[in-house]
C-alpha atoms as one frame of an Amber mdcrd trajectory, in Angstrom:
protein
 209.304  63.499  24.956 206.446  62.439  22.652 208.955  60.507  20.537 209.666
  58.224  23.492 206.005  57.456  24.249 203.946  55.344  21.898 200.772  53.268
  21.856 200.968  50.338  24.250 203.453  51.973  26.642 202.765  52.156  30.362
 202.754  55.602  31.968 202.504  56.688  35.590 200.138  59.531  36.480 202.136
  62.040  38.518 199.730  64.991  38.359 196.010  64.566  39.018 195.442  68.291
  39.616 192.287  69.832  38.162 192.224  70.405  34.415 194.561  73.365  33.844
 192.407  74.730  31.011 188.873  74.417  32.421 189.530  73.965  36.152 187.303
  70.859  36.262 188.372  67.869  38.419 189.985  65.041  36.460 189.148  61.325
  36.775 192.845  60.357  36.803 194.436  58.996  39.985 197.957  60.073  40.958
 200.225  57.056  41.382 198.219  54.790  39.064 199.513  53.383  35.812 197.728
  53.704  32.513 198.327  52.128  29.101 198.682  54.622  26.244 196.123  53.965
  23.521 197.216  56.782  21.214 199.541  59.777  21.072 197.958  62.869  19.546
 200.590  65.194  18.120 198.780  68.378  19.151 200.320  70.970  21.423 198.493
  71.171  24.735 196.753  74.541  25.241 198.780  75.022  28.439 202.014  75.038
  26.434 203.722  72.466  28.700 203.817  69.603  26.204 203.817  68.924  22.495
 201.419  65.964  22.623 198.231  64.738  24.218 197.923  61.136  25.454 194.803
  59.028  25.130 194.787  56.594  28.064 191.162  55.478  27.770 189.876  57.876
  30.436 187.745  60.635  28.898 189.476  61.914  25.756 193.128  62.969  25.965
 195.407  64.380  28.625 198.437  66.644  28.689 201.605  64.629  28.422 203.088
  66.546  31.378 200.728  64.628  33.720 202.530  61.344  33.035 205.972  59.742
  33.246 206.981  56.865  31.018 207.601  53.618  32.893 210.457  51.375  31.746
 209.508  48.402  29.624 209.482  45.132  31.581 212.451  42.889  30.954 212.003
  39.355  29.817 212.095  36.951  32.725 213.888  33.683  32.303 211.499  30.821
  32.784 212.757  27.300  33.332 212.324  25.256  30.211 210.976  21.760  30.271
 213.128  19.240  28.531 211.131  16.812  26.520 212.389  13.240  26.530 210.779
  10.318  24.751 208.573   8.292  27.031 209.601   4.708  27.562 206.888   2.269
  26.676 206.493  -1.181  28.141 206.094  -3.939  25.648 203.120  -6.193  26.266
 203.830  -9.902  25.702
């Protein structure tokens, strides 16, 4: 799954349980989205994932806490058509 996630991607936190290595509470909020700053290709000590994600909160978190959100599609915006302005001649 680490191949699919890269810096700049949006991920959804689906698991804000206490840290599964130390048992300490985590500052992440379940249901909130985070932007991935970096993907660290280190296996998590829990053995559930092959990468740690840096989302700007503390250091890095197990990839199994997040789900990748789809990239937003381009929205069509109405384009303005430029036409030459008519000028009045002064006599």
